[in-house]
Phi, psi and omega in degrees: 000323178228136175239147182234134175242120185258153173198166173110000181289160174167199190250130176222157174276156176301134183095345183274185185231157180206148175234118176260152182233153177210127179251127171262134181214151185126216181272084183269129181273152177296319181261119182201171172231142168229151182194183175238136169237166180220158181214110172272156182306131178077004182241156174275162186293141181232132175290125177269308175195163180211157178220124174277165180299335175276000178093356178296128180241153172221147180228154168292157182292331184290339184246352180308130177092349177247320182257148182229123170253134178206162180257149174282181188288339172283359180065346181257007176243129176249140171247149168230104186271118184245114177248161183045054188288153182235159179297333169304338184276352179299114187188173167263127182267122181247124168281137176236155181224114171251139175203143177063235185257003195244139172238125177245143183239139171283174184276353173093155179225134186275132176236124176239134175249114180272152181268000000 
């Protein structure tokens, strides 16, 4: 019903910046929540940030002040701007989209931060 296409992953040095994008397409509800989670090798998945259709946002404590989540003008594109990146941010980042009783996930994009 909904598909997500992620992009923007790559390799950056500590202290650098990167922006991820996620485009949702299909049968999109007006009321929804989109966000990003990440999973590093050997660790459980961690919520990074999310944004509701009313604009309300939430962030993990570890990324507050460094990461920003926002939507494009079409409302179906979500960005995650990551600044002052740390080696601990290295992970596969997954976009998700929640609407009604369904949650959809992207396939993930790898982010690697060198020390």
